N, C-alpha and C positions, 0 to 999 in steps of 0.2 A: 620385627622379630629379632632375637639375639642371633649373632652369627652362627652359633653351633646348634641352634634349635632344629629339631626334626619335627616337621608338621605332621601330626597324626590325623587331624580333622579340622575343618572350618566349622565352628559351632554357629556362627551368625555372620551374615554379610551386612552391608550397610542398610539394606531394605529390612532385613529381619530385626536389626537393632532399632530402627525407627518404629517399626510395628510394636516391638516389645516395650519401648519407652512410652508409646501412646497408650498401650494397655495398662501399664503401671500408673500412668497419670490418671486414667479413668478410675482405677482402683482407689487411689488416694482421695480423689474428689468424692467418691461414693462413701468410703469408710469414715471420712471426717465430715460428711455433709457440708462440704465447702461451698460457700457463697461469699459475697463481698463482706457481709457482716461477721463471718467467721475467720476471715483472712488474718485479722489482727491477733488471733489466738492460736495461730498455726505458723509453722516455718519449716522449710527444707534446709538442711545443713549438709553440705558435701564435704567428705573427707578428702584431704589432699592425697593424691593429686587427681586421679581420674574421676573420683567421686564428685569433685567440684563441678566438672563439666557435665556429668550425668545429671546432677541436681539442677544445673542451669537449664539443661534441655527440658527436663520435666517441668520446671517452672514456666518455661516459655510455652510448652504445650498447654498447660493449664490456663495461661493468659490468653493464648490464641483461641482455644476452644470454648472456654467458659468466661473469659473476660475477668478472671480473678487474678489479682497481682499479689502473690504470696511472697513473704520475705524469704531471702536466701542468705545463708551464712556459709563461711568457709572455716574448716577446722583441721588443724594439724595435730596429730596425736603422737608424733614420733617420740617425744621425750617421756610419754606415759607408758610406752611399751615396756614390758618386763624383761624383754630380751634385746633391748637396743644396744647394750654394751657388747653383747655377743655377736650381733648381726652386723653392726656398723662400726668401722674404725673411726670414721668421721661422720656422724649422722647429719643428714641434710634436713634442717629444720625449715619448714615453709611457713607461709603466712596463715595466721588465724585471724579471721575478720568476721565478727558477728556484731552488726550495728543495731541490735535490738535486744531488749531484755528477754531472756529465755524463761524467766520465772512464770509458771502457770500456763505456758504454751504447750500445745501438742507438737512434738518435734518428729520429723522423719529424717533420720541419719542415713546418708547415702554413700555407698562405696561400690566399687566395681566387682570384686570377687570376695566371697566368704570361704575361708579355708580352715585355719586352726581356731579362729575366733579371737586371737590375741589382739589384732588391730581393732576389732570392734570393742573389746573390753577396754583397751586404751582410749578409744574414742568416747566411751561412756564415762570413764574417769575424767577426761579432759572437759567434757560437757558439764558434768556435775560440779566441777570446780568453778564454772562460770555462772551457775544458778541452779534452780530447782524447777525443771519442767513439769507440767501436769502429766505428760507421758512421753516416752521415747519409743519410737518404732524404727525398725531397721529395714532398709531396701538395698538389695544387691542385684546386679545383672546376672551373675553366675554364683550358684552355691555348689561348690565342688566336693563337699563332704570332708571326711577325715578330720573331724573336729577334735581339738585338744581341750576346749573349754565348753561349758554348756550354753552356747550362744545359738540363737535361732533367728532367721530373717522372717519378717512379717510380709514382705513383698519380694518375690523372687522372679527374675526374668526367665531363668532356665536352671534346672538342676542337672549337673553333669558329674556323676560319680567318677572319681579319678583314682589312679593307682600311684603308689610311691614312684617318684621320678617324673611324673607328668605334671605339667603346669598349664595354667590358662593364661593366655595373653590377650588382653583387651587393648585395642588400638582405636583411638578417637581422632578425628580430623583436627581437633583443637590442639593436639599435642604431637601427633604422629603423622607419618606419610601414608598410612593406610586407615581404613575404617572397617572394623569387624572384630570378631572374637575367634581365636584359634586354640585348639588343644595341641600342646607340643610336648616333646620328650627331650630332655637334656641328655646328650650322650655322655658316656663314661670317659674320664680322662685316663692318663697312663697309670695312675694310682688306683684304678678301678672305683673312682668316686665320681659322682655326678659333677660335671663342670659347670 
């Protein structure tokens, strides 16, 4: 958590997160009729940064349960955001690594939280600059509503309607000292603005 965050609720603990990822992996296998012969026409692509780890976990579940090794890519869409100059003084650009041709593949783009839809739109723009997939589907752990763009997730771990000033914090052991998802409120600063 950020130092000034006020925790309003824990949305998922580590066990809930594991159960949700297992369910989502099952949904993917069923929707795409995945088996070894279909694996080469399918791929998971995780969006930097936590989406990468979520996609890797789902890939591992599919491998462990079904024995299907699906390709996994990494996508950074920072420079494709329409608001990156407003949000970031020095944008942190991370690695994009997709070692396979995306043309003609069914892609599941993976992120942690869906909010305004701007990151997703940027991800779609970045992805289509790399090729022309047969289809692109979107997976998120948390859909928190309050969309600014007409973006919808195909696979949703949990829908959590939020209010202005509330944020969702996803923490994964690969990056953080905690594992789980929390609803937090950022306190007001001296100027009566959210800090």
